N, C-alpha and C positions, 0 to 999 in steps of 0.2 A: 323534690327536696331530698338531699343526701344527708344521712346522719352518720357521723363518725363515732363509732361505738368504742373505740380504743380496746379492742379485744386482742389477745395474744394469738399468734399463729396456731399454737397448740389448742387453745380453746376454740378458735374459729373452726379448725379442721374437725374437732370433736363434735361440734354442733352440726356441721354439715354432713359428717359421716364419712370423710375421706382420710386417708393416711397423709401424714405430713410429707412423706417421700413423693407421693403422687402429686401433691400440690407444688412441690419444689421442682420436680423433674417430670413434666408431662411427656408422654410418648410422642415422638415426631410422627406426623401423618405420613402414611405410606401411599404410594401411587395407586395401589389396588383399593385402599379404603376411600381415597378421593374419587376414584372412578365409580365405585359402588355407591357412594353417597350421592353423586350426581345423578345416577340412574334412579335412586330412590326418590329424589326430589322431582325428577321428571315424571316418574310414574304417579307420584302424589298429586302433581298438577293435572295430569290427565284424568285420574280417578279420584275425584275430590272426597268421596265418601269412604275410600279404602283406608283401613287401619294398617298398622305395621305387619300384622299377621297376613293379611291379604297381599300386601306388597311383597312380603317374603315368599308367599306361595307363587306369585307371578315371576319372581326372580330365580326361584329354585331350579327350574328345568334348564335355563340358559347356563347357569354356572355349573350345574351337574354335568352338562355336556362338555364343558371346558375342563372338568376334573377338579374343580374347586368346591369345597364344602363351605357353605355359609349357613349359619343357624339364625333362629328368630331373635336371639339375644343380641347378635351383632347388628341385625337390621334395626332393632329397637334403639340400640345405642347410637347408630349413625343417623 
């Protein structure tokens, strides 16, 4: 059941906790983020009980060798 609450954009964004600019202009996905996201999903399927921190620890050596820094916040977001 879908309820239409008739909230304004300003009020809805305030309730969710995002800025209106982020809502109107979402960042385009980059090729690197798409590749990283696919690897995260693949690792999550292989290691069912692993959380984002363990997955981050598993990805860290590979990307550090490539010279790319990823942090746990990015892993959690993707």
